[in-house]
N, C-alpha and C positions, 0 to 999 in steps of 0.2 A: 222275322229274319231284318237285317239293317243292310237297305243299299247301297249298293257303291255311288250311285249318282241321282239326287233327284233334280230333275228342272221345274220352277215353278213359273206356268206360262206357255202359251203357245203361240206366239205372234211369230216374224222372221228370225231374232235372237233365240227365242226357246227350241223352235222346231231345228235351226240350224245347229243350234246347241246337242239335238237329239240324236241328229245323223252323226256328229262326229263322234260323240259317247257311243253310240250303238256301233260303229264301226272298230272303234278300241276295244269291242268287247266288256263296255261299263254296264252293260243291262240296264240303262237310265229309266227311270219311270217319268213321266212328263206329266202334270196335272196343269189342264188345259184352260183353267178357267172360265169366268163368267162368259167372255169373249173368247171364242175358238178360233185362232188365226189375227187375234190382234183387231188393230184400227183399219189394216188396208182391207177387212172385211167390208168396210163401211164404205170402200172406193168404187169407183166404177174400173177404168181402164188406166191399167199402171203402165207408163211407156218409158220409164227410165230403171229399170231394172235386167243388168244385166242377162242376155239369154234369148230374151224376146222380141225379135225385132220388129212383130206388127204391134209390139204391145200385148196388154195380158190383163184380163180381169182379175181385180183383187181378192174375190173368193177364189180364183179357180188358181192364183199363183200359191194361195196360202192351202189348198188341197193339194196340189202338186207337191209343196214341201212336207206337208204330213204323210203323203202317200211314201217319199222318200225315206222319212225316219222309218214309217212302220215296215219298209223293206229290210232296210236291218236289224230290223226286232226290239224298236224303242217302245215300251210300254205305254202307249197315251191313254191317259185315264180322265174320264170328265169329273169335275168336282173341283172346289175352290178349299186351299188352305187357308186355313181362318186362325189360326196360331202357331207360332216357333218358339222353341227355347234351343237358344242357341249358346246355353250356359257352360256345355261340355259337350265334350264328342263322346260317342256318335250324335249329332242333332236330332232333335226331336221336333215334329209337325204333327198338326191335327188339320183332317178335314172338315170340310162343312157335315159332314155326316158324320163325325164323331169317331174317325178311325182313327189311329195313332199310328204313325211311321217314324224311324231312324234312318237316317244318311248319314255317310261318312264323307260324301262332299253335296253341298248344294248350290244350284246355278239359281239366281235369281232373273228371271225375265218378264217380268212384271208390267213393263211398260209405263207409259205416261197417257194421261186422257188430255185432249185439247178443252178448254174452258168455255162453253157455248153464254150465249145471252139468258138461255133460258127459255126460248120463244119458241110456243111451238111448231112454228112455219120452219124452224129448222131442223128438227125430225122429219118434217112432211118431205122435206128438198133435201136432204142431205144425197149427197150423191148424184143429185139433178139443179145444181147449183151450187151448193151450200158445201163448202169446204175451209177447212183448217190448215192446210198446208199447202203455200202459194209453191213452191219449189214442184209439190206432187201435182198440183194440176192447172198451174197456169197457161201449161203449154195448149190446153183447149179454149183458150181464150183469147189465142192472137187475132190485135187487129176488131176486139170486142171489148164492152163496157165492163169495168167492173168497180164494186165497192168492199173497201178494207176496213173492219171497226177497229180502233184501237188508236192508243195514242202514245206507246214506249216504243222502245229502240225495235223491237221485235214486228209491230205495225210496220213503221217505217223503213224495215228492211222489208216486209212482206210487199209494200207500195210498191217501192224502186225495183223490187224483182218484175213483178206485174207490167208495169209502166216500161218494160221494154219488151214487152209481148202486147201487151193490150194497147186500144187505140185510146180510153181515158180510163184512169183511176178514178174513183172518188175515195178520201180517206174520212171517215164519220168519225169524230173527235167528241166524245160527251162535253168534256171540259172547254173554257175558253183558249187552252192553252195546251203544247205536246209535251208529255213528258220525256221526251228522247234526248239522248244528248246533244249538245249544240251542233256538231258534225253532224248528226243524221237529219235534224232540222233544217238545219241548210241544206244538203241534199235534195231533202223532201222540196222544198221552197223554190228551188232551182232546175226542178223537174217538169216541163211544160207541160205534160201533160197529167200531173198529180192536183188535184183541188182538193183541197182542207175544207171538211166542214166541219167547222168549230159549233160547239152549243148542238150538239144533232145527236139525237137518240134513233135506235130503230126499234120501232113499233111492231114490224112484222115482213112478212115478202109476200108476192104474189106472182100468178102465172099459172096458164094452164098447160103449158107443157115444159116445165121446171121454172128455174127461176125467171122472172121474168122486170121485176123492180120490185122494189124496197118502199115500204112503209115509213117516211122520218115525220119525227118533232122536232123542231129548233125551237130552243128557249124554253125545256118542259119547267113548266110550274110556272113562269115569269109569264109576264104582263103582254109580250107579244109574241107568247106562245103560236107557232104556226104548223099545222100539219101538212105535207104534201107527199106527191109520189114522187119516186126518182127511177127511172126504168134504168135497170142493169141487165147484164146475162148472169155474172156471177157474186157471190155473196162469200169475203173468206173475213173468217173468224181470226184476231191475232191480239187476240186479250191473254194470251198465256197458255202454259201446260202444268198440269198438274203431277207429278210422277206417283204412281202405284207405290207407295214406299211405308207408308204408314204403318204396316204391320212388323216391319224390321227395324225402326226406328229405335225401338229401344236399346237393340244389340248393336248395331252399325252406325257408322255416320253419313252425316248428309251434309248437304251445304243449306243454303238458309230458306231455300224453295223446297227441299227435300230431296233432292237428286242423289241416290249411294253415290258415297264417294269412293275410287278405289284407288289403287297405288301405284305410282309409277308408269301409268300409261297402260297399265294391264287391267285384267278385268277381275283381280284381287281384289277382296276388303280387308278390314286390319284381320279379320277372323280365318285363322287356317282353314281351307277344305271349302270356304264360302264364296261365290263371287258373283260379280252382277255383268248382267249384259241387256244390249238395247238400252230404249229410251228412259229405262226408271236410272240408266246412268250415264245420261247423253243430254245434257240443256241446250248442246248449240247447234246438232245437225238434225236429229230426229229422222233417218231416211231409213228406208227398207233395207239398203244394202248396209249401211254401217252399221244395223242392228245385227244384220245375220255373221257380217265379219265380227264384230265383237262375244256372239253364239260360239263362233268356234274358235276363239282366242278361250274361251271359259271352257270348252270343253277339252281343249288340249291341257290346260293348267289342271284342270279335272283329275284327266289320266296322271300327267306326271306328278301329282300333289297323292294318288293311290299307290302308282309304282313306289315313290322313294318311300311312304310310312307303311306300305304292304300291311293295312289295316287285316286283322283276323276274322 
């Protein structure tokens, strides 16, 4: 059996694509992947998703989207797509259980993974003071003290955003300089409540009720190496994201970082009937609402493609 629409991923993009595709009677099949619900399941309260005036737990939001997709008949399956063959239509895919599938259209919604330092404490305090998204979680740190790790444009943008909310922002930079553009550097240096800590590395976090501080080392490996603790309420990672696109790179175009490239502001890739939605194709916004919107677009594109080509 060849499926009309196969969706890879179960974050806001994947579930929204499933809702629209199911309502269009495409009978979509969704492979939910290793982390059902995507990155939002690692957060606590989501306050910037429309329709939840009091906020909503990240897991609950994704459960609501999943139930909505199921209500309209989407076939949600546990499992991971481990191989694809996009050389000809219908497209062929293989699961981690060895099942071979074929599909007339494929929506890739595999997301992007935030890069972490690799500290055990990052996992321990995830959702309890550790975040990789200032736009998502900064609101919870109004008039509090936070630290941001990173020295590029993304880290500076995160620090500036948090500075508009927090009492104090520490920017922890491993090198003795910032890698950010000159404009971004000047904005950081000109912001009164941002303090840049050059030549600093985070060694760990501490706290009995969530993050209460970070263990720092200044001048790691140097003669004047110094270890000390810095009290903070929140610890933000801003060292980049890795799009989950490796499986598709032999077949589809990506930018230098690995984000899938789409055509003319649409979710269309260079291959007909294959679409990219959500963070796997979005190096700029990486928000649940933008991912959901792109999932909607991808499903509409898939429905139009199937209607025009009317596969047997």
